C-alpha positions as CSV (number, residue, x, y, z in Angstrom):
1,M,-0.2,0.0,-0.2
2,L,1.2,3.6,-1.5
3,H,1.3,6.6,0.4
4,A,3.5,9.1,-1.5
5,S,3.8,12.8,-2.1
6,V,6.1,13.0,-5.7
7,K,6.9,16.8,-5.3
8,A,8.9,15.5,-1.7
9,I,10.6,12.8,-4.3
10,G,12.0,15.8,-6.4
11,W,12.6,16.0,-10.1
12,I,11.3,12.7,-11.7
13,V,12.5,12.5,-15.4
14,G,9.1,12.0,-16.9
15,G,6.9,12.9,-14.6
16,P,4.6,11.1,-11.5
17,E,4.1,8.0,-13.4
18,V,7.9,6.5,-13.5
19,V,7.1,6.7,-9.9
20,L,4.6,4.2,-10.5
21,E,5.7,2.6,-13.1
22,A,9.0,1.9,-11.1
23,L,7.1,0.7,-8.1
24,L,5.5,-2.4,-9.9
25,E,8.1,-3.1,-12.0
26,M,10.4,-4.3,-8.6
27,L,7.3,-5.8,-7.0
28,T,7.2,-7.8,-10.6
29,P,3.5,-9.6,-12.3
30,T,2.8,-11.9,-8.3
31,G,3.0,-8.6,-6.8
32,T,-0.4,-6.2,-6.3
33,L,0.2,-2.4,-5.4
34,M,-3.2,-0.2,-4.0
35,M,-3.6,3.7,-3.2
36,Y,-6.3,4.7,-0.5
37,V,-7.9,7.3,-3.4
38,A,-11.1,7.8,-2.3
39,W,-13.6,9.8,-3.9
40,E,-13.0,13.8,-5.5
41,S,-16.3,14.6,-4.4
42,D,-15.5,14.7,-0.5
43,V,-19.1,13.8,0.9
44,Y,-18.3,13.5,4.2
45,E,-16.4,16.3,4.4
46,M,-21.0,17.7,4.9
47,A,-21.1,15.8,8.2
48,V,-18.2,16.8,10.4
49,D,-18.1,20.7,8.6
50,P,-21.0,22.9,9.1
51,W,-22.7,24.4,6.2
52,P,-25.1,26.7,4.9
53,E,-28.1,25.6,4.9
54,E,-28.7,26.7,1.5
55,R,-25.0,24.9,-0.2
56,R,-26.2,21.4,1.5
57,Q,-29.6,20.7,-0.1
58,A,-27.7,22.0,-3.3
59,Y,-25.7,19.6,-2.6
60,L,-28.0,16.9,-1.8
61,A,-30.2,18.1,-4.9
62,E,-27.6,17.9,-7.4
63,H,-24.8,15.7,-6.5
64,P,-23.9,12.5,-9.2
65,A,-23.9,9.8,-7.3
66,F,-20.6,7.2,-6.9
67,D,-19.7,5.4,-10.0
68,P,-16.5,3.2,-9.0
69,A,-15.9,3.3,-12.7
70,T,-15.4,6.5,-13.4
71,S,-15.9,9.0,-10.1
72,R,-12.6,10.0,-9.5
73,A,-9.8,10.1,-7.3
74,L,-9.1,12.8,-4.4
75,R,-6.0,14.1,-5.3
76,D,-5.2,15.5,-2.1
77,W,-3.7,12.2,-0.6
78,S,-1.6,12.6,-3.9
79,I,-1.6,13.2,-7.2
80,L,-0.7,9.3,-7.8
81,T,-4.1,8.2,-6.9
82,E,-5.8,9.1,-10.1
83,Y,-2.8,8.0,-11.8
84,L,-3.6,4.4,-10.4
85,R,-7.5,4.5,-10.7
86,S,-6.9,5.2,-14.4
87,R,-4.7,2.6,-14.9
88,P,-5.0,0.1,-17.5
89,G,-6.2,-3.3,-15.4
90,A,-7.0,-1.2,-12.2
91,Y,-9.8,-1.7,-9.7
92,R,-11.5,0.0,-7.1
93,S,-13.4,-0.8,-4.0
94,A,-17.0,0.5,-4.4
95,N,-17.4,2.5,-0.6
96,P,-16.9,6.4,-1.6
97,E,-15.4,7.2,1.4
98,W,-13.1,4.8,1.7
99,S,-12.7,3.8,-2.0
100,M,-9.3,1.4,-2.6
101,A,-7.8,1.1,-6.3
102,A,-5.2,-1.2,-7.1
103,V,-3.4,-2.6,-9.7
104,G,-1.9,-6.5,-9.7
105,A,-2.0,-9.9,-8.7
106,Q,-4.2,-9.9,-5.9
107,A,-5.9,-6.4,-6.8
108,E,-9.2,-7.7,-8.4
109,W,-9.3,-9.2,-4.5
110,L,-8.2,-6.6,-2.8
111,T,-10.0,-4.6,-3.7
112,A,-13.9,-6.8,-3.3
113,D,-16.8,-6.1,-1.4
114,H,-16.1,-2.9,-0.2
115,P,-18.5,-2.9,2.6
116,L,-20.3,0.2,2.5
117,Q,-20.7,0.1,7.0
118,H,-17.4,0.6,8.3
119,G,-15.5,1.0,5.5
120,A,-11.9,1.0,7.3
121,G,-12.6,-2.1,9.4
122,P,-13.7,-5.6,9.1
123,G,-14.0,-7.5,5.6
124,S,-11.8,-3.6,3.9
125,P,-9.0,-4.1,1.9
126,L,-7.0,-2.3,4.7
127,E,-8.0,-5.9,6.7
128,K,-7.2,-7.2,3.5
129,L,-3.5,-6.2,3.5
130,V,-2.8,-7.1,7.0
131,Q,-4.1,-11.0,6.2
132,A,-2.1,-11.1,2.7
133,Q,1.1,-9.6,5.1
134,G,1.3,-6.8,2.7
135,K,3.9,-3.7,3.2
136,V,3.3,0.1,4.1
137,L,5.7,2.4,1.6
138,L,5.3,6.2,2.9
139,L,7.6,7.7,-0.2
140,G,7.8,10.5,1.0
141,S,4.2,10.6,3.0
142,P,3.8,12.3,6.3
143,L,3.9,9.8,8.8
144,S,0.1,10.4,10.0
145,D,-0.6,9.7,6.8
146,V,-1.0,5.9,7.6
147,T,-4.0,4.8,6.8
148,L,-4.0,1.1,8.0
149,I,-4.0,3.6,11.7
150,H,-7.8,3.4,10.9
151,Y,-8.4,-0.2,10.5
152,A,-6.9,-0.4,14.0
153,E,-8.6,2.1,15.9
154,Y,-11.7,-1.1,15.1
155,L,-9.3,-3.9,16.6
156,A,-8.2,-1.6,19.6
157,D,-10.4,-2.8,22.8
158,L,-11.7,0.9,23.8
159,P,-14.5,1.9,25.2
160,N,-17.2,4.7,23.9
161,K,-15.4,5.2,20.6
162,R,-16.7,8.4,18.6
163,V,-19.1,7.4,16.0
164,V,-20.2,9.7,12.6
165,H,-23.0,9.2,10.2
166,Y,-23.1,10.8,6.9
167,Q,-24.6,9.9,3.8
168,V,-23.7,9.0,0.3
169,P,-25.2,9.4,-3.3
170,L,-25.4,5.7,-5.0
171,V,-27.2,4.7,-7.5
172,Q,-29.1,1.6,-6.5
173,E,-32.3,0.2,-9.0
174,G,-31.1,2.4,-11.6
175,Q,-31.6,5.7,-9.0
176,R,-29.7,7.5,-7.5
177,V,-30.1,7.9,-3.5
178,W,-28.7,9.3,-0.7
179,V,-27.4,6.2,1.9
180,E,-26.7,6.2,5.3
181,V,-23.1,5.5,6.3
182,E,-21.4,5.2,10.0
183,E,-18.4,3.8,10.3
184,L,-15.7,5.6,13.1
185,D,-15.1,9.2,13.6
186,S,-11.7,9.2,10.9
187,S,-11.6,13.1,11.1
188,A,-10.9,13.8,14.8
189,G,-10.1,10.6,16.3
190,I,-12.4,7.7,17.9
191,V,-11.5,9.4,20.7
192,D,-10.0,12.7,22.6
193,Y,-6.0,13.2,23.2
194,P,-5.0,15.7,25.3
195,G,-2.5,18.1,22.3
196,G,-4.8,17.6,19.9
197,H,-4.9,14.1,16.6
198,Y,-3.0,11.1,18.4
199,F,-1.4,9.6,14.8
200,S,1.7,11.9,15.2
201,P,2.6,11.0,19.0
202,L,1.6,6.9,17.8
203,M,3.8,7.1,14.6
204,E,6.7,8.5,16.8
205,A,6.3,5.6,18.9
206,C,6.0,3.1,15.8
207,V,9.5,4.5,14.5
208,A,11.1,4.5,17.8
209,T,10.6,0.8,18.0
210,G,12.8,0.2,15.2
211,R,9.6,-1.1,13.0
212,A,10.1,0.9,10.3
213,C,12.6,0.6,7.5
214,S,13.9,4.2,6.5
215,G,16.0,5.7,3.7
216,L,15.7,8.9,0.8
217,V,14.0,8.0,-2.3
218,G,15.8,11.2,-3.9
219,A,14.9,13.6,-1.8
220,A,11.9,12.1,-0.2
221,Q,11.8,10.0,3.4
222,S,10.9,6.8,3.6
223,Y,9.6,4.2,5.6
224,L,8.3,0.5,4.7
225,L,6.1,-1.1,7.5
226,E,5.1,-4.8,7.9
227,A,1.7,-3.9,8.1
228,A,0.4,-7.1,10.2
229,D,3.0,-6.6,12.9
230,F,2.5,-2.4,12.7
231,V,-1.3,-3.5,13.6
232,A,-0.6,-5.2,16.2
233,F,1.7,-1.8,17.2
234,V,-1.1,0.1,16.6
235,T,-3.8,-1.0,18.7
236,R,-1.3,-1.8,22.0
237,W,-0.6,1.4,21.5
238,M,-3.7,2.8,21.5
239,E,-5.3,0.4,24.2
240,R,-1.9,1.2,26.2
241,N,-1.6,5.4,26.1
242,L,-6.2,6.5,24.9
């Protein structure tokens, strides 16, 4: 699973596409590359940010439905999300907010049957990444950007986890309908933490254990993590510190 900042790498002969080409060459046809691509039209923000009523009503009346085949990736996560989503042979999961795109031998399996409810939890591509003994690569991306943390939030034995509800537009029986979704709070966090969000101290603790292989790719400080080991560490850290 890739998280990448192409800007952090520096000048790349051939542009961003070369990063994907290099990774896929390294993985070989037996490997798989996955990214969290989400959806360019982020409906989640309507649930967590106060919107003027006029804007909210216009959004509900006119917003197009999510289509895994054509809806653009959220390039805020990386310019590479749309490159990977639209790559020939790519598969994409059908959960709008937690949509994953993948290319390679296990791409179809990773992205299939993505639950609409609690899309970062059991049955998600994140859980499958762990089951497949996959890795997480932070290629110049901030340490706090590891999406797999959200899967660990489901595993952590903690009381009173914060839950959010929001709506997504989908096509059902040929009609655009708004469907209510429930998930753990991926914006403010599942619980309050002194001094702000807990992702940064969690990741600092992880790196301090030596779990993350690190090095430079171009000018980008990069880290490689074993998904299963990382989730086990994060789950224990949350249970001790949250």
